[in-house]
C-alpha positions in Angstrom: -3.6 -54.7 5.5 -6.5 -53.0 4.0 -7.2 -50.8 6.4 -3.5 -49.4 6.7 -3.7 -49.3 2.8 -6.7 -47.3 3.4 -5.4 -44.9 6.0 -2.3 -44.0 4.0 -4.8 -43.0 0.8 -6.6 -41.1 3.1 -3.4 -39.5 4.2 -2.3 -39.1 0.7 -5.7 -37.2 0.0 -5.8 -34.7 2.5 -1.9 -33.8 1.9 -2.8 -33.3 -1.8 -5.7 -32.0 -1.1 -4.1 -29.2 1.1 -0.3 -29.1 -0.8 2.4 -28.5 1.4 3.3 -30.5 4.5 3.4 -28.3 7.2 1.1 -25.5 8.8 2.5 -22.5 11.2 0.2 -20.4 13.4 1.9 -17.8 15.3 -0.6 -16.6 18.4 0.0 -14.2 21.3 -1.6 -16.0 24.1 1.4 -18.0 26.0 -0.8 -19.2 28.8 -2.4 -21.5 26.2 0.6 -22.5 24.3 0.5 -26.1 25.2 -3.0 -26.6 25.2 -2.8 -25.1 21.9 0.4 -27.3 20.4 -1.7 -30.5 22.0 -4.5 -29.6 20.2 -2.6 -28.8 16.9 -0.8 -32.3 16.8 -4.1 -34.0 17.0 -5.3 -32.2 14.2 -1.9 -32.5 11.9 -1.8 -36.1 12.7 -5.7 -36.2 11.3 -5.2 -34.3 8.4 -1.6 -35.6 7.0 0.2 -32.2 8.0 2.7 -30.6 10.8 0.9 -27.8 12.3 3.9 -25.2 14.1 2.9 -23.3 17.1 4.6 -20.3 17.8 3.5 -18.0 21.2 4.9 -14.9 21.2 3.9 -13.1 24.3 4.2 -12.4 28.1 7.3 -11.6 28.7 9.2 -12.9 25.5 7.9 -9.9 23.4 5.3 -8.3 21.2 4.0 -10.3 17.8 4.4 -6.8 16.1 8.6 -6.6 15.9 8.2 -10.6 15.5 5.9 -10.6 12.6 7.6 -8.0 11.2 11.1 -9.6 11.2 9.4 -13.2 9.8 7.7 -11.3 7.2 11.0 -9.7 6.1 12.5 -13.1 6.2 10.4 -14.5 4.0 8.6 -16.5 6.4 5.5 -15.5 7.3 3.2 -17.9 9.2 -0.2 -19.2 7.5 -2.0 -18.1 10.2 -1.5 -15.4 12.9 -3.3 -13.4 15.8 -3.7 -9.4 15.7 -5.2 -7.6 19.0 -7.4 -5.0 16.9 -7.6 -2.1 14.2 -3.9 -0.8 14.6 -2.7 -4.2 14.4 -5.0 -4.5 11.4 -3.9 -1.6 9.3 -0.2 -3.0 9.8 -1.0 -6.3 7.5 -4.0 -5.1 6.1 -2.6 -5.7 2.6 -1.7 -9.6 3.2 -4.9 -10.2 5.3 -7.6 -12.5 3.5 -11.3 -11.5 3.4 -13.1 -14.2 5.8 -16.4 -13.2 5.3 -17.6 -16.0 3.6 -16.2 -19.1 6.0 -19.1 -21.1 8.0 -17.9 -19.6 11.0 -18.9 -16.4 10.3 -22.6 -16.9 10.9 -22.1 -18.0 14.5 -20.4 -15.5 15.9 -21.2 -11.8 16.6 -17.8 -10.4 17.4 -15.8 -11.8 14.4 -13.4 -8.6 13.2 -14.6 -6.8 11.1 -13.7 -3.8 9.0 -15.0 -1.9 5.4 -18.2 -4.3 6.2 -16.4 -7.9 5.5 -14.7 -10.5 8.4 -11.1 -10.3 8.5 -10.2 -11.9 12.0 -11.6 -15.1 13.4 -12.3 -14.5 17.0 -9.9 -17.0 19.8 -12.5 -16.2 22.2 -14.0 -14.0 24.5 -12.1 -12.6 27.7 -12.7 -10.5 30.4 -11.0 -9.0 33.2 -11.7 -6.9 36.1 -10.0 -7.1 39.7 -9.4 -10.5 40.0 -10.1 -11.3 44.3 -9.6 -14.3 46.9 -13.3 -14.5 47.9 -11.7 -16.6 51.0 -9.4 -14.1 52.3 -11.7 -11.5 51.6 -14.8 -13.1 53.6 -11.9 -13.7 56.3 -11.2 -10.0 56.4 -14.6 -9.2 56.6 -15.3 -7.7 53.4 -17.7 -7.9 50.9 -16.6 -8.1 47.4 -20.0 -6.8 46.2 -18.7 -3.2 47.8 -15.6 -3.1 45.9 -16.7 -0.8 42.8 -15.1 2.5 43.7 -11.8 4.0 44.0 -12.7 5.0 48.0 -14.2 1.2 48.3 -10.8 -0.3 47.2 -8.8 2.0 49.4 -10.8 1.3 52.7 -10.4 -1.9 51.5 -6.4 -2.8 50.7 -5.8 -0.4 53.8 -7.9 -3.0 56.1 -5.9 -6.0 54.4 -2.4 -4.2 54.4 -2.9 -4.4 57.8 -4.3 -8.1 58.1 -1.2 -9.3 56.5 0.1 -11.6 59.4 -3.7 -12.8 60.0 -4.2 -13.8 56.6 -0.7 -15.1 55.3 -0.4 -12.7 52.4 2.7 -10.8 51.3 0.7 -8.3 49.8 -2.7 -6.9 48.9 -2.3 -7.0 45.1 -0.4 -8.8 42.5 0.2 -6.5 39.8 3.4 -6.1 37.3 4.8 -2.9 35.9 8.1 -3.8 34.1 8.8 -2.8 30.9 8.4 -6.6 30.0 4.9 -6.7 31.2 3.6 -3.9 30.0 0.5 -5.7 27.9 -0.7 -5.2 31.5 -0.1 -2.0 32.4 -0.4 0.2 29.2 -3.0 -2.2 27.7 -4.9 -3.7 30.0 -5.1 -0.9 33.2 -5.1 1.7 30.4 -8.1 0.5 29.1 -10.2 1.6 32.0 -8.9 5.5 31.3 -10.7 4.6 28.4 -14.0 3.0 28.8 -14.4 2.4 32.9 -18.1 3.4 33.2 -18.7 4.3 29.8 -22.0 2.5 27.5 -20.0 -0.8 26.0 -18.7 0.9 22.6 -18.9 4.5 23.7 -15.5 6.0 22.3 -16.1 9.4 23.1 -12.5 9.4 25.6 -10.9 7.5 22.9 -11.4 9.9 20.6 -10.7 13.2 22.4 -7.6 11.6 23.7 -6.6 10.7 20.3 -7.1 14.4 19.2 -5.4 15.6 22.4 -8.2 16.5 24.4 -7.8 15.1 27.9 -10.3 15.5 30.5 -7.9 16.3 33.5 -10.3 14.8 36.2 -11.0 11.6 34.6 -7.1 11.1 34.5 -6.2 12.6 37.7 -8.9 10.0 39.0 -7.2 7.4 37.3 -3.9 8.5 38.2 -5.1 7.9 41.8 -6.6 4.2 41.0 -2.8 3.1 39.5 -1.0 5.0 42.5 -3.4 2.7 44.8 -2.4 -0.5 43.2 1.4 0.0 43.0 1.5 1.1 46.7 -0.2 -2.3 47.6 1.7 -4.4 45.3 3.8 -7.2 46.1 7.1 -4.8 45.1 9.1 -7.5 43.8 6.8 -8.5 41.7 5.5 -4.9 40.6 9.2 -4.1 39.4 10.7 -7.3 38.1 8.1 -10.2 38.1 7.1 -12.1 35.3 3.6 -13.6 34.4 4.4 -16.6 36.3 5.2 -14.8 39.0 2.0 -12.8 39.4 -0.3 -15.4 38.9 1.4 -17.6 41.1 1.2 -15.6 44.1 -2.4 -15.4 43.7 -2.6 -18.8 43.3 -0.8 -19.8 46.3 -3.0 -17.3 48.3 0.1 -14.5 49.0 -2.2 -11.7 47.4 -5.5 -11.3 48.1 -6.3 -9.6 44.3 -4.7 -10.0 40.9 -4.5 -7.7 37.7 -5.2 -10.2 35.1 -7.9 -11.6 33.2 -9.7 -14.9 32.7 -7.1 -15.9 30.6 -5.4 -17.3 34.0 -7.6 -20.2 34.9 -5.3 -22.8 33.0 -2.5 -21.6 35.4 -4.6 -21.4 38.3 -6.0 -25.1 37.6 -2.6 -26.7 37.0 -1.4 -24.8 40.3 -4.6 -26.6 42.0 -6.1 -22.7 43.3 -8.9 -24.0 44.7 -10.2 -21.3 46.6 -13.2 -19.3 45.6 -12.9 -16.4 43.4 -14.3 -13.9 40.8 -13.9 -10.4 39.4 -15.0 -7.1 41.1 -14.7 -4.0 38.9 -11.9 -1.8 37.9 -11.8 1.2 40.8 -10.6 3.4 38.8 -13.3 6.2 39.4 -14.6 8.3 42.1 -18.0 7.4 41.3 -19.7 3.9 41.3 -19.2 1.5 38.2 -20.5 -2.0 37.9 -18.8 -3.9 35.2 -15.9 -5.1 34.2 -14.4 -5.1 30.4 -15.3 -7.8 28.4 -14.0 -8.1 24.6 -12.6 -10.8 21.9 -8.7 -10.4 22.9 -7.6 -11.1 19.5 -8.1 -12.7 15.9 -6.8 -15.2 13.8 -5.6 -13.5 10.0 -5.4 -16.1 7.3 -2.1 -14.6 5.3 -3.7 -14.4 1.7 -0.1 -14.9 0.3 0.2 -18.7 2.1 0.4 -21.7 0.0 -2.1 -22.9 2.7 -5.0 -21.2 2.3 -7.2 -23.5 2.3 -6.0 -25.7 5.1 -5.3 -22.5 7.2 -9.2 -22.1 6.7 -10.1 -26.0 7.3 -7.7 -25.5 10.7 -10.0 -22.6 11.8 -13.2 -23.9 10.7 -12.9 -27.2 12.7 -12.2 -25.4 15.6 -15.4 -24.5 15.6 -16.8 -27.5 14.4 -15.5 -30.6 15.5 -15.6 -32.2 18.9 -11.9 -32.1 19.3 -11.9 -28.2 18.4 -14.5 -27.6 20.7 -12.9 -29.4 23.6 -10.1 -27.9 23.2 -11.4 -24.2 23.2 -13.2 -24.7 26.3 -11.9 -27.8 28.4 -8.2 -27.7 27.4 -7.6 -23.6 27.2 -10.4 -22.8 29.5 -11.6 -20.3 27.0 -15.0 -18.9 26.7 -15.9 -19.6 23.2 -16.9 -16.7 20.4 -19.2 -19.2 18.7 -23.0 -20.2 19.4 -23.5 -23.9 19.0 -21.2 -24.7 21.6 -22.6 -26.4 24.6 -19.4 -26.6 26.7 -18.9 -24.4 29.2 -15.4 -23.6 30.6 -14.7 -25.1 34.1 -12.5 -21.9 35.6 -13.9 -19.7 38.0 -13.0 -16.6 36.6 -14.6 -17.7 33.4 -17.7 -18.1 34.8 -17.6 -14.7 36.3 -16.9 -13.2 33.1 -20.2 -14.9 31.9 -21.8 -14.2 34.5 -20.9 -10.3 34.4 -21.9 -10.5 30.6 -25.1 -12.3 30.7 -26.2 -9.0 33.2 -25.1 -6.9 30.7 -22.6 -5.1 33.1 -19.8 -4.9 30.9 -17.6 -2.3 29.5 -15.4 -2.0 26.0 -11.7 -2.8 25.1 -10.9 0.6 23.6 -7.1 0.1 24.3 -6.0 -1.3 20.5 -7.3 2.0 19.3 -3.9 3.3 20.1 -0.7 1.6 17.9 0.9 -1.2 19.7 4.3 1.2 19.6 2.3 4.1 21.4 1.2 1.5 24.3 4.5 -0.5 24.4 6.9 2.4 23.3 5.4 5.5 24.9 2.7 4.7 27.6 4.8 1.5 29.6 8.2 3.4 30.5 5.5 6.1 32.2 3.8 3.0 34.1 6.9 1.6 34.7 8.9 5.0 36.2 5.8 5.6 38.3 6.0 2.3 39.8 9.5 2.7 40.4 8.9 5.7 42.3 11.4 7.8 39.7 8.5 10.1 39.2 5.9 11.3 41.4 2.0 11.0 40.5 1.9 14.6 39.6 4.8 13.8 37.1 2.7 10.6 35.9 -0.1 12.9 35.2 1.8 15.5 33.1 3.8 12.9 30.9 0.5 11.2 30.2 -1.2 14.3 28.8 2.3 14.9 26.7 2.2 11.6 25.6 -1.6 12.5 24.3 -0.7 15.4 22.8 2.3 14.4 20.7 0.6 11.2 19.7 -2.5 13.5 17.7 0.1 15.6 16.3 1.9 13.0 14.5 
């Protein structure tokens, strides 16, 4: 009875200390929804609070519109994710300054603005072209040679001619539907912005934001997009969702996957045991020897929340407790963004990202210097039309050029 009474007192103390009995977190990584909910349930039980996880992303749409709707309804989450500068500016007025939080000294990739920390990095992630090393070996292709447009074109042609022998449906698993615009107008778009440039070099970004287009670079990029679309599984390309795209690769029906290391939990669930890793994107004629690595998104705390202290504890515990560390690395399969965590992810693609990063062969994530509306409402339909064949490559280049010039005038 004493133990029960003591436990009850601890629960009452925790509830009294942190106020309300519910904490809400909205995040943009549906692939870790189950793992985050499981951790949140355990943490919530330990702290005497109900933690509600809302996952918005993938085929369920963008977080921006949902956050705006929730804000208008007076139902803003206590913690929410944002993906970069433009998203931060949308919510700057209600995002809490986290500069004095204990975890800040343990990371080099927190989101900072005007010298203050506003974003807790969810993880370190990366992407290139994920490949099935076993199928490449069977086809006699060395993945180390996949570092330019011409190298990929040659490899794709050979693999396509061996579809029956390899047991594949297509060379590439890629999506270009409007609902999956984050694959094209976010991740693939970044090849145009950052491939082959020193980390943090914003020269291409700044030029495009000013409406100045390097036509040779854009043309080479268009060649790369065309190549991916040509050798992609047609059904997945035009109508496939996230699960269909990752599933085709996981089951050995494609050799390449246009996604990042965040798919590791999905591949594990599908029992994909073949050897895999990342190769660079082939969006240029010249050789590029690196993949795109950064923090994908950040957790912000709503400073208007009644649960600020509880929200701070939730984030800090994720970094400092055994349960939090195990969730990030072992359950969600993420590469931790914080020092002092001795666990390493089991996923092969996460290990590949770590290897590229350790070698210093990394390029920036620069897509978030452009607004979500520009990426989702302007660029995504252009990729979608190109994939569907309703516009030519020349028209793709013209529409992209016009989009940048129009965006600069706003």
